[in-house]
Each structure stands twice: as structure tokens, then as C-alpha cells.
N, C-alpha and C positions, 0 to 999 in steps of 0.2 A: 815118536818123540821129536824127531828132526822137524817134521811138519808143524808141530805145535810151537816150536821155538822160532821158526822162520818168520812168522808173522810178527812176533815180538821184536826181533832184531831189526826188521825193516821199519817198524814204527819208531824205534829209538833213533835210527839213522836219520829219518826224515825230521824228527823233532830236534835233534842235535844240529842239523843244518839250518833249520829255521831260526834257532836261537843263538847260533855262533856269532860272536862279534867279529866284525871285519878288523883287519889290522889298522886301518885308518881310524876307526872308531876308538880303538885302544890308545892310539897315539894322541888323539884329541883329548880323551879322558885324562891321560897322563899330563898333558900340557895344562889343562884346566886345574888339575890337582896341584901341580907345581905353582901355578899362579895363586891358588888359594893358600898354599903354604907360605908364600911370600907376603901374604896379608891383603890381597885383593879379594873383593867379595865375588860371589858367584856370578852376578850379573855382569860385572866388569870383565871377569875371566872369560865368560862365554862370548861376549861381544868381541874381545880381543882375538879369540881363536877363529872367529869367522873369516878374518883376513889371511889366515895361514893356509897355503895351498895343501890339498890332499896329498898324502904320501910323504910329507915332510917329516924327518926324524924328530924325536922329542926335543933334543938340544937346540936344533935350529928352529923348531916350532916355538919354543919358549922365547928365544931371542926375537923372532918376528912378532910374537904376541906382545912382548914388552915394548917393542918399537911402536906397535899399534896403540898401545895405551898412552904413549907419550904424545900422540898427535892431537 
């Protein structure tokens, strides 16, 4: 029984690693979502986020993205 389950557990672990979102991706998505909630369209929001350094927290990222939109 253990041998039967071993193959299934390994398969799930590999799949989970492949599809796990990185923290930076989550922050970027949160920044884009915030900009969308503020009334910007998706194209504007994604363009503004491109200028935000990776690893920036969401609050600072929104501030920087808004700054990029004003340029």
C-alpha cells in the first residue's frame, strides 16, 4: 500500500511546485487589482506595474504604479 501511494504523492508534489505562484507574482496581481478597483483599465494597470521593482510590497507598489501613470 505504501508503494502505491508513494508514486501519487511525488506526482502531486511536482505538480504543486510547477503551478505555485511566486510571491512576486502575487504582489503584482494585487497591485493590478488595486489599480483596476481605482478605475484604471487592465492595459493601463499592467503598463504601470512594469515599472515597479520585483519584491516591492503591495502598498509601495501601488504608490509607484500610480506615479508611473502620472508620467
